[in-house]
Every structure is written in structure tokens, then in C-alpha cells.
C-alpha positions in Angstrom: -10.9 9.6 -14.8 -8.8 11.5 -12.3 -10.7 14.2 -12.2 -13.6 12.7 -11.7 -11.8 10.9 -8.9 -10.8 13.9 -7.6 -14.0 15.5 -7.5 -15.5 12.5 -5.5 -13.0 12.5 -3.1 -13.5 16.3 -2.2 -17.2 15.8 -2.4 -16.7 13.0 0.1 -14.5 14.7 2.5 -16.7 18.1 2.8 -19.6 15.8 3.9 -17.4 14.0 6.6 -18.0 14.1 9.9 -22.1 14.2 10.0 -22.2 11.0 11.0 -22.1 9.3 7.3 -19.8 7.0 6.1 -18.6 6.9 2.8 -15.9 4.8 0.6 -15.4 5.2 -2.7 -14.5 2.3 -5.3 -12.3 2.9 -8.0 -12.6 0.1 -10.7 -9.1 0.3 -11.6 -8.1 -1.1 -8.4 -10.1 -4.3 -9.0 -6.8 -6.7 -9.2 -7.2 -7.7 -13.4 -9.9 -5.3 -14.1 -9.2 -3.6 -17.4 -8.7 -0.3 -15.5 -5.8 -1.8 -13.5 -2.4 -1.3 -13.4 -1.4 -5.2 -13.8 -2.7 -5.4 -17.3 -0.8 -2.2 -18.7 2.6 -3.9 -16.9 1.6 -7.2 -18.9 1.6 -5.4 -22.1 4.7 -3.4 -21.3 6.8 -6.7 -20.3 5.4 -8.5 -23.7 6.7 -5.7 -25.9 10.1 -6.4 -23.9 10.0 -3.3 -21.3 10.3 -1.5 -19.9 7.7 -1.5 -17.4 6.8 2.3 -16.1 5.6 3.8 -13.0 4.6 7.4 -12.6 6.1 7.9 -9.2 7.9 5.2 -6.8 6.0 6.5 -3.7 2.3 5.9 -5.4 0.2 3.5 -3.2 -3.0 1.8 -3.9 -5.3 -0.5 -2.0 -6.7 -3.3 -4.1 -9.5 -5.4 -4.1 -9.5 -9.0 -5.6 -12.4 -11.1 -6.1 -12.6 -14.7 -4.7 -15.0 -16.3 -7.4 -15.3 -14.6 -10.8 -18.1 -11.9 -10.6 -21.3 -12.0 -12.6 -21.1 -8.3 -12.5 -17.6 -6.7 -11.9 -19.0 -3.5 -11.0 -21.6 -4.2 -8.7 -19.7 -6.9 -6.9 -16.9 -3.9 -6.2 -19.4 -1.6 -4.9 -21.0 -4.1 -2.7 -17.5 -5.8 -1.5 -16.3 -1.9 -0.9 -19.1 -1.4 1.2 -17.8 -4.5 3.3 -14.3 -3.0 4.1 -13.9 -1.4 7.3 -12.6 1.8 7.8 -8.5 1.8 8.1 -8.2 -1.9 7.2 -6.3 -3.2 4.4 -2.5 -2.6 3.3 -1.8 -0.4 0.7 0.4 -1.9 -2.2 3.6 0.6 -3.6 2.9 0.3 -7.4 6.4 0.3 -7.7 6.7 -3.2 -5.9 3.9 -4.5 -8.2 5.9 -3.4 -11.2 9.2 -5.3 -9.9 6.9 -8.2 -8.9 
């Protein structure tokens, strides 16, 4: 999955500057989704720990849903398109793990 994400990032960067705005929606950044880090942390806690983090400086932007989505993938794409460039607050994964 990481390689696909990286190829997408490189493709979007190569097309930047020609008047097209692009945004990638990584479904693991939807809080509580099966690809999110939160279910992994919960599983690690249930086993008695430890809660592991790959690197303490990793940050991510997370999306949440105010109501249960009928189609999580479709909703995530739609909501990603509504996020203005530069808005939002990145969250350190290590802070999520501590919480």
C-alpha cells in the first residue's frame, strides 16, 4: 500500500502548477476505518501492550465522519474534495498512541 501511495504522490507532484488542483485521500486516515491506526492501537492495548509507533515524528491529517457513511470510500472522496488546501491540523501518531 505504501508504494501505491507514493506513486500517487509523485504523479500529483509532477502535474502541479498547470492549473489543476489535486488531493489524495488515503483511506487509512479516516478515523476508525479498518486501515486506520486506531484499531491497531486498540488491539495492542487489548493484548496488554506495548503500543508501537514506527517513528515519533510522523504526522498525519485525519478525516472524521459526523454521521455514519453509507459508502465510506465515496464519502471520504467527497469530503476530501471539500478540504481547502492548507487547512487542517496534522496529528502526531505518537500523540494518538499516548492518548
